[in-house]
N, C-alpha and C positions, 0 to 999 in steps of 0.2 A: 504493500500500500504506500508507505512513505518511509524512507530511511533518513530520519533527521531533517533539518531544514535544507531545502533545495534538493531533496531526494527525488528519485523517479516515482511518479505517482501513477498508479494503475487502479482503476475502479474495481470494486469487488466483483461486479457482474460483467466486467469487460470480457470480450471473446478471448479464447485461449491463444489466438494469434497475437493479440496485444501483449499478453503475459510473456509469450515466447520471444517477441521482439525486444521487450524490456530486459529480459534475462540475457538475451544475446548481446545487448549493448554492454552489460556488465562483464560478460565472458570475454568478448573480443577486444574491448577498448580498455587497456590497462590504466590509461590516464584517468578515464572516467571512473573506473573502479576505485582507483586510489583517491580521487576527489571525494567520492561518495563515502568511502570508508572513513576518511578523515572527518567528514562532516558528521557522520553517525557517531564516531568516537567523541567528538567535541560535544555533540548533543547529549550524550550519556553522562557528561561531567557537569551538567547544569545543577544548581543547588538543590532543586526539589527531587533529584534522583539520589541524593546522599542517603546511604542506608539508615543512618540515625534519624533523618528527617522522615523517611518513609515509615520507619518503625513507630515514630511518635504519632504520625497521622493515623496509622492502624490502631494504636492504643486509644487515641481519642475517639475514633469511630466506635470501637468496641465498648468503651466506657459509656458513651451516649446510648448505645443499643441496650446495654445492661440496665442503665438507669430507667429507660422507658419500659423495659420488660418488668422490672421490679415494681413499677408504679401500677402494673396491671396483674400482679402476681397473686392477689388474694382471690381465691376461687370459691364460688358458691354454686353448687350443683353443676360443676364442670365449666362454669363461666365466671369470668372475673366480675366481682361486684362493682368495680369502678370502671370497667371497660366501656368505652364509648361505642355506639353502634357503627357498623359499616355503612358508609354513605356512598351512593352512586350519583355522580354529577352527569347528567345527560345533556350533551351539547349538539343540537342539530345544526347542520351547516350545508350550504350549497354555494360553491364559488366564493368562499370567504377568505381567500389568501391575503387580501389587502387589510383585513381587520382582525383576524383571529389571533395574531401574535399578542396584541394588547390584552385580549381576554385570557389567553393562556398565562401570560405574565401575572395577571391579577389573581388567577386561580393558584399559581405557584406561591403567592404571597399570603395565602389565607392563614388566619390565626387558629383555625380548628385543629385540635390536638389529636383527634381520633383517626382511625383508618378510613380512607376513602379511595375511590377509583374514578377515573374519567372515561366516559363512554362517548366518543365522538361519532355521530350518526351522519355519514356522508350521503347526502341526498342527490348524488350524481354529479359531483363537481368535475369541471373540465379544466380548472386552473391548477395552481400549485398548492391547493388546500392540504392535500394529504402529505405533501413534502414538508409543509410548515408544521403540521401536527407531529410528524415523525421526528422532526428536529428538536422537539421539546421532550422527547423521551429521555429521561435522566435529569431533565431540568425541572421536573415536577415531583413533589414529594408523594407521589401516588402512581400506581400503574395506569397506563394509557392504552385504551383499546379503540380501534377504529372499526366500526361495523358498517356493513353495506346497507344503506337505506335508499337505494336508487329504484326500488320496485315501483314506486309511485311518487310523482313529483308533488312536493308540498311539505310544509313544516309539520302538519298533523301526522303524516306517515312517518317522518323521521323521528318525531318524539315517540310514537308508538313503538317503533323498532327499538329505540333506546331503552324504553321502560321494560320491554320484554327481555332485553339482553342484560339489564342491570342485575347485579348480584347483591346489592345492599338492601337492608331493611328500610332505609329511608332513601327517597329519590328526590334530588333537586334538579331543576331544569333552568338553564340560562341560554342566551343566544350568543352566536359567534361574533356579532358586530357590536355588542355592548361590553361594558366593563364592570365586573362585580367589585364591591368595596371589600377591604381586607377582612372585615368581620362578618361578611355575608353568610358564609357557611355555618359559622359557629352559632349565630343567632337563629338561623333557620332550624338547626338541629335542636336547640333549646326549645324553640316554639313547638316543634313537632313532638316533644315529650308530653305536651298537654293538648295538642290539637291534631286532627287527622289531616287537614289541608291548611297550608299557610301560603300567603302571598306577601311580598315585600314592597318596599318603596321604590318609586322610579324618580331619578334625578336627571333633569334635562340640561342643566347649565354647562356642565363640564365639557361635553363633547359637541356642543352646538352653539350657533350664534343666536343672539336674541330674536332676530327676525324669524327664526324657525319655530320658536315656541311661545313668544310673548302673547300672540293673539289667541292662543288656546286657553290661557288661564290655568294650565295644568302644571306649571313649573314647580309648584309646591304641593306635594301630596300628603294628606294626613290620615287617609283611611283607604280601604279597598274600594275600587271604583264600582259604581252602580251603573249598569247599562240600560239605556232606554227607560229610565225611571222605574225599573222593575226590581231586579235583584243584584246584589253585589257579585263580583266575579274576580277570579285570579287574573294576573298577567301571565300568559303562557311562557314568557321569557324570564319570569321571576317567581318560580313555583317550588313549593316543597310539599311532598305527599308521602304518607306511609305506603309501603309497597303493596300491602294487602288491599288497601283502598283503591290504589291505582288499577290493580288488576280487576277488582270487582266492577269498576266503572266501564270496562270494555274499551277504554282508550278514547282519543280524540277522533271526532268524525272526519274522516278523510275525504268526504264528498263536499265539505264546506271550503270555499276558497279563502275565507277569512272568518273571524269570530268563532273559530273552533274552541278557543279557550273559554269564551262566554258560554257556549253551548255545553261544554264539559262541566263548567262550574254550576250551571243551573241544574243539570241532570244530577250532579252530586248532591245538591241541596234538596232536590225532590226526594232523594233516597235517604235523607236524614243527616247528611254530613254538614258540618259547620265550617265556614271559611274564616280563618283568623288572619289578622293583619299584623305583621311584625315590622314596625317602622325602622328598626336597626338593621334589617337586611336590605341594604340599599344597592341598587344597580344603576349605573350611569348609562342612560339610553342614548344611542346614536340615531338621530332622526335623519330622514332623507332630505337632501339639500337641493337636488336637481328637480325642476318642476315636472319633468316627465316621469320621474320615479314617484313623486308625490301623487301625481294624477293617476298613475297606474295602480298604486296601492289603494287609494281611496275609491277608485272605480270598483275594484274587486270587493272592497268592503261593502259598498252600497249594493252591489250585485247580490251579495250573500244575504243581506238583511230581509228581503221578502221570504226567503227560504227559512230563515231563523224565526220570523214572525209566524209563518204558517205552522211551524212546529211547536211554538211556545205560547201562542195567543190564548189557548185554553187555560194556561196556567196563570195568565195575568199580564203578559207582555202587551203593551198598548201601541197602537199606531198614532201618529201625529194627527191633530185635527185638520180639517180642510183649511181653516184660517192660517194655521202654522205653516202648512205646505205652500200656500199662496204667498205668504210673507217672504219665505226664503227664496222662492223663484223670482219675486219682484226685486228683492235685494240683489240677486245675481244679475238681473237685467240692468238695474240701475248702476251697478259698479263695474259692468263689463268693459267700459272704456277708461275709467279713472283708476281702477285698482292697479294697473300696470305701472303707475308712476312711483309707487312705493314698494320696496322689497317685501315688507311684512304683509301688506295688503295683497300683493301679488300671490304670495303663497296661500294666504287665507282664501282668496277668491278661487284659486285653482283647486284647493282642497274641497271646498263646498260644491263647486261646479261638477267635479269628477264624481264626488259622492252621490249627488242627486242624479246625475246621468246613469250611474251604476244602479241606483234604486229603480229608475224607470225601466232600464233594460231587464233587470232582475225580476221586476213585477210581471213583465210580459213573458219572460222565460219560465218562471215558476207559477204563473197563472194565479198570483196572489197580489192584490193591490197593496203596495206599501211604498208610497211616494215620499 
């Protein structure tokens, strides 16, 4: 692979012809052989290769391992009375190479002391996502597994695959383009000791500019969100759930383009589960900044809402009144020419216009009027 600094580099999976060529250079070129041998010898003399230094590193590592083992050594019924539960962090992703490093770095810095694993659910990425995840193996204080979730496109399918693959008693879900706070996992685990389902706080300022979020009024969150004036729900990208509860709920609905976390939350509550809010489990949310991405996301959300309404109206989800619908369409018409002068208003108008257009198309598609 590499013999010291400047050595011949051959990839592990290189064809045998490349290995033979590299070996041939060492065999036939005595000057090259001498240069590389000298470089390798010099490399072996670096301070961190001193036997005493290496022995001290091994002793420190063993001492730390023994200390952690002793902390969990009191056994009750074959299980430590102080042992923390195994946590599975499910991370769905599709083409997330540009942002996933920040999330993996945040997970590496978690203050949770117990055992956990990371299950990355690849929803058919075509960029360098897998390479970025693999590069973090060894950099995270937990085993990392990549599972194939390409069978059906969508975050609902990826989450479902991750939940089924998870080995932990507790399952936490976050997204690849957000950033968890250092205490996110620790507070989630504590909350799940008392509750079956937990959602945390979303923070919008760190990763976004004010024009992206000011108009929403959601920059400061103090409780779980309530959708459509009906029932509270979790954020699918900031979720904690006990494994047995997750399996009982039969997963996120993969036919929904959006709002799958709302549907999942409401079904859970119909079955008697309670959704708790843990304000200390903070995730920094990355909002879409390009108008096209904003419009596409909001259109899909609006398209899904008639389907959601048809499914949940008998439980109490309400439609907007005729007056409310007319008012928003009038506002869109009135602001259609002036909104483009201001970045904040431009995003706001695009958001509402795409959302209402999605509702209109979705109403026709699902044969349920929800404008």
